[in-house]
N, C-alpha and C positions, 0 to 999 in steps of 0.2 A: 330654631327648630325648623324642620322641613317635613314635607309629606312626599312619599314616592308612589306613583301610580302603579298598581299591581300589574305584574307581568311585563314591566318596562324598567328602564333606568331613568325615567324622567322624574325630576324633582320639582316640587312647588315650594316656594318659601312661605313660611307662616308670618303674617304681618300683624296679627292681633290675636289676643287670647281673652276669653271670658271664663272666669273660674266659677264654680258652683258657690253660691252665697253661704252655704252651710259647711263649706270645706273647713276642716279642723287642722290646724298646724301646731307643731310642738315648738313653742318658744324656747323651752329648755326642758330638761328631764322632769316629767311629771307636771308640766305647765302647758295646758292646751288652750287654744283660743280660736274662735271663728275668724279667719282672715283670708283675704284673697291676694295678699302680698307675699310672693315667694321669699322675700327677705326675712319673714317672720319664722321660717323654719320648714322642716320637711312635713309633708302631708301625713296625717295619721288615718287610721281606719274608723275613727269616731264620727266621721261625716262623709258625704259623697265625694270620692276622689275622682272628680270629673270636670272637664272643661270643653268648651267649644272653641275651635280655631278658625280663623279666616285665612284663606290662601290667596296669594297673588295670582294675577290672571294670565301669566305667561304659560304657553303650552296648550294642549288640547282641552276642550271642555270636559268636565266630569259628567258623563252621561247618566250614571246610575244614581238612583235615589232609593232610600229605604223606607219601609212602612213601619211605624211604631205600633206595638201591640195595643189593643184597646183595654179599657178597664176590665171588661169581662174576661178577656184572655189572661190578664194578670192574675185574676182571682182563681183561675183554673189551671195554673201552670205547675203547682206543687206535684212532684213525682211524675211529671210529664217529660218526654224526651226533649232535649235541647241540643243545639250545635253551636260551637264557638269558632269564629274565624280569626286568625292571627298569624304572626310571623315568629314562630318558635325558634329555639336554638337548634343548630345543626352542626355537629362536630365542633362545638365551641363558638360558632359564629351564628349570627341571626340570618334568617332567610332574606330579610330586607338588605342585608349587607353584601349579599352575593348576587350581583346583577345577572339577569333581571330579578326584581323583587318577586317572590312567589309566596303567596299566602297558603296556609294549610287549614284544614277543617277537621275538628274533633267533635265527637258526639258523646253525650252523657245523659244523665237523668238529673233533674233539678231536685236535690235531696232535701233541702231545708230552706225556709224563709225566716230570718231573724231580724231583730232590731240591732242597733249598734252594740248592745251589751250581750249579744248572742242569745237573746231570749226568744224562743220560738212560740211562746204563748202570748206575746204582746199583741196589741190591736193591729189589724192588717195595715193600717196607714203607716205604722212605725216599722213594720217588717220589710225594710227596703234592701236588706242584704240577701243576695242569692248565694246558695252553696251547692256546688256540684262535685260529685266524686270522680274527679279526673285529674291526672297529673300533667298539666299543660307545660309547666316549666316557664322560664323567662320568654318574653316576646309576645305574649298574648294580651298584655295590658292595653286597655283601650279598644279591644276588639268587640264586635257585636255578638250578643248571645241571642240566637234565633229560636223560635218555637217551631213546631212541625209545619205550621202554615207559612213559614218564611218571614214572619213579623218579628221585630226586635223586642225582646222582653227585658233586656238588660245590657250592661256594658261590663266586660271583664276588667277587674282592677288589680287583683293580687292573689297570692297563694300563701297559705300558712302551713308550716311543717307538721306532719302527722307521724305515725310510726314508720319505722324502716326507711327513713329518709324520703318518704313520699310527701306530696303536697295535696291539700284540699283547696281547690280554687274557689274564688268568690268574686262577685260583682255586685253592682247596684242596679236596682230596678229602673226601668226606662222612664217611669214617671218622674224620677229625679232629674232627667234631662229636660223634661217638659217644665219642671220647676225652674231650672237654670234659664231656659229660654224666656219664660215669663218674667223672671226677675230682671234680666238684661234687655227686655223688650225686643227680642229677636223673632217676633211672631211671624214675620214674612217668610221665614225659612221653614215653617211648619207645613206639612202636606195637608191639603184641604181635607176636612173631616176629622182631623185630630183635635182633641180637646185640650185647652190650655188651663191648667189648674190654678187655683188661688195660691199665691206664694205662701209658704210655711211661715208662721210667725217667728221662727228661729232664724229665718233667712235675712237677718239684719246684721250690720256691723256689731261686733262684740262691744258692749258699752264699757268694758274694763280693759280694752286693748292697751290704751296708753299707760294705765296703772300697772298692768302686768309687764309691759316692756320696761318700765322703770324698775320693777322688782328684779328683772333679769340683769339690768345694768348694775344694780346694787351687789348682786352675787358675783358678777364678773370683777367688780372692784374689790370685793372681799378676797377673791382668789389672789389678786395682785398683792394685797396687804399681807396675806398669809405667807406669800413667797419671800417677803422681806422680814418676817418674824413679828409683824404687828397684829398679834392674835386677838387682842381685846377689841381693837377697832374693827377688825374683820368680822368678829362675832356680832358686834353691834349692827353692822350692815345686814347680816343674815337675819337678825331679829326683825329688822325693819321689813325685809322682803317677806318674811313669814307673817308679819302683821297684815300685809296685803293679801297673801294667799297661804293659809296654814298648811295646805297639802302640797306645797311646792317642794318636790322631792330633792331637786338639786340644791336648794337652800338648806335643807335638813342635812344632806350629806356634807356640804361645805362646812356647816357649823360643827358637825361631828369631827371633821378633819382638824379644824382650828383647836378644838379642845384636846384632841389626842396628840397633836404635834406639840402643843404647849406642855402637856403632861410628859411626853417623852423627853423634851428638852430640859425641863426643870424637875425631873423626877426626884433627884436627891435633895432638892431644896424644899419640896412640898411635904406637909404633914400627911400621915396615913389617911386621915379623914378627908383631906383635900384630894389625894390620889383616888380614893374610893368614889368621891362625888363626881370628879371629872370623868373617870372611866365609865361610871354608870350613865351619866347624861350623854356622853359621846356615843355609847352603845345604843341608848334609847333613840337618838336622832338617826343613826345609821339603820337601825332596825325598822324605824318608821318609813324611811326612804325605800327600803326593800319591800315593805308591805304595799306601798303605793306603786312601785315599779318592780315587780318580782323578777323580771327578766333583765334587770340592769346588772350586768356582770360586776362592774367595779363596786357598786354599792354592796352586793352580796359578799364580796371578798373583804371589803373594808370593814363590814360589820364583824367579820371573824377576827380581824386585827384588833378591833375594839374589844371583842370578847376575851382575847388573850390578856390585854391590859387589865380588864375588869377581873379576870380570874386571879391575876397576880396581886392587884391592889386590894381586893376584898378577901384574900386568903380562902378562895373557894376550893373545894376538894378537886383532886385530879380528874374526876369524872367530867369536869368542864372541858379539859383538854381532849378527852375521848370524843365528846360531842363536836368539838371544833374540827378535829381531824376527819371525823365522819362526814361533816357537812362540806368540808373542803374537797373531799373525794367525790361527793355528790356534784359539786360545781364542775369539777374537772371531767366528770363523765357525762353529765347531762348536757352541759353547755359545750362540751368538747367534741361532740359528734360532727363528722364531716357534713357539710351542707346545711347544718342547723342555722336557723335564721339569726340566732344571737351567738354565733360561734365565738369562742374566746380568741382575743388577739394574743400574740406572743407575750406581751407585757402582762396581760391579765392571767395567762396560764402560769407564768413565772411567779407572779404575786401569790396566786393560790398555792403553788408548790411551796413557797417560802413560809406561808402561814401554816400549812400542814407540817412542814419540817419542824417548825418551832414547837407545835403541839406534840409531835412524835418525840422530839428531843426531851420535852418536859415529862413524857411518859416513860422515859428510859429506853426508847427504841432508837438508839444512836445510829445504827447502820442504815435503817430506813430513812432517818432524817437526812443523813449525808447523801443518800441516793436522790432525794427530792431537791436538795440544794444543788447538786451537780446537774440535774436535769434543767433546773431553772436557768442556770448559767449557760447551758448548752443552747437553749432555745432563745435566750435574750442576752447575748454575751456582752453587749456594750453598756448594760445598766450597772452602775457601780454598787447599788444597794445589795444586790444578790451576793457579790463578793464579800462585802462588809458584814452581811448577816451570817454568812458561812464562817467568816473569820471569828466572829464572836462565839459561835457555837464550838468551833475547833479549839479555841482558847479554853472553854469550859471543860473540854475533854483532855486538856494537856497537850494538844497537837500544836505546839508553839511555832515550829518552823512552817507548817502548812498555813497557820493563821497569819503569819507575817507576810507570806507570799500573797494570800488573798487580800489582805489589807492594803498592800502596795498596789495590787491590780485594781482595787476599787478606787483608790486615791488617784491613780493615773486617769481613770475614766470620768472622774468628777470634773465639772466645769471649773475653770480657774477661779471665777468670781465666787464660787460656792465652797471652795476648799477651806477647811478649818481643822 
């Protein structure tokens, strides 16, 4: 990492970083932990996304220092004017990337103060998230948020998508920085007169960190076992991971996959009661993963795949396919918008289209199903599954020649070691 002096091309190297002690990282989907180690995963919004860096001494001294807002100023900042300093995007590039670095300043109103669960009615001490109605875009993260008096009330961290592809930006209150400084004993860097708070009781290493890391390793091993068809062993490892943390979404989805893949492979060998049981429990696991992480695209789509198997295995009425097709359309539109934070990848979009095509085909909407299959192949042409799925549907329609071509196209794209 490096820092660039505003208005210049001079760069200072970063030689040390102190992370906020309550920083939350995502070890895996749905598994969050207090950790200051970047190897534990990306930072989430559930704790202060904040760090202090030390710069090397080469180059001119940094003359400017900032004044942090007082406790009284923090209590009176709601609905007050604020300004944010940062390096926004310009023509696809950042201001800091176009020498000399040039910061820009944007003004707004501090609209809300909430806790990490976005509750604006929580006690003031917990309402450390600042919300301001301004579309800063990328490049302002880490920038100071000033009040009218020029004192810093917060640090900008991120933006969340709102309607019409706009963002509502947020930051953390500046007393989180004081907490960081107190925890790491960096008191000599505080301007005289600032108060150092008592460190929050949550600002300690997560006591379950080693346990949760082990749970992640179990799920990773389960993925490997599933890839070679050892479904029972893989399921057992997921059970162990969920014994450590029952709300571990990635473990739930992985266990769902193991059940469904086994069901698909041995469908003809299984009794109707076994099919119904496996499809039900596979669906339940995937549905729970979606409940825990609603914006997880893969989990949402895989849940629909489970719903198709459950509909077939339990002889559910065709209304089930109508709901599946409707939800697939919801995923393709809601998560498909440009610039959406959780925009679908090409593989996810193709997967959703295949699920919808299957549901439409079961409803007798053959032409619409073929359109969805064709679009999935167009946007993700190297995935063999989309060709093989379409081939299966074409065979059911009596399109033998077209099905043969698709089946051959799928086989050519399948890895040599996986062909059978």
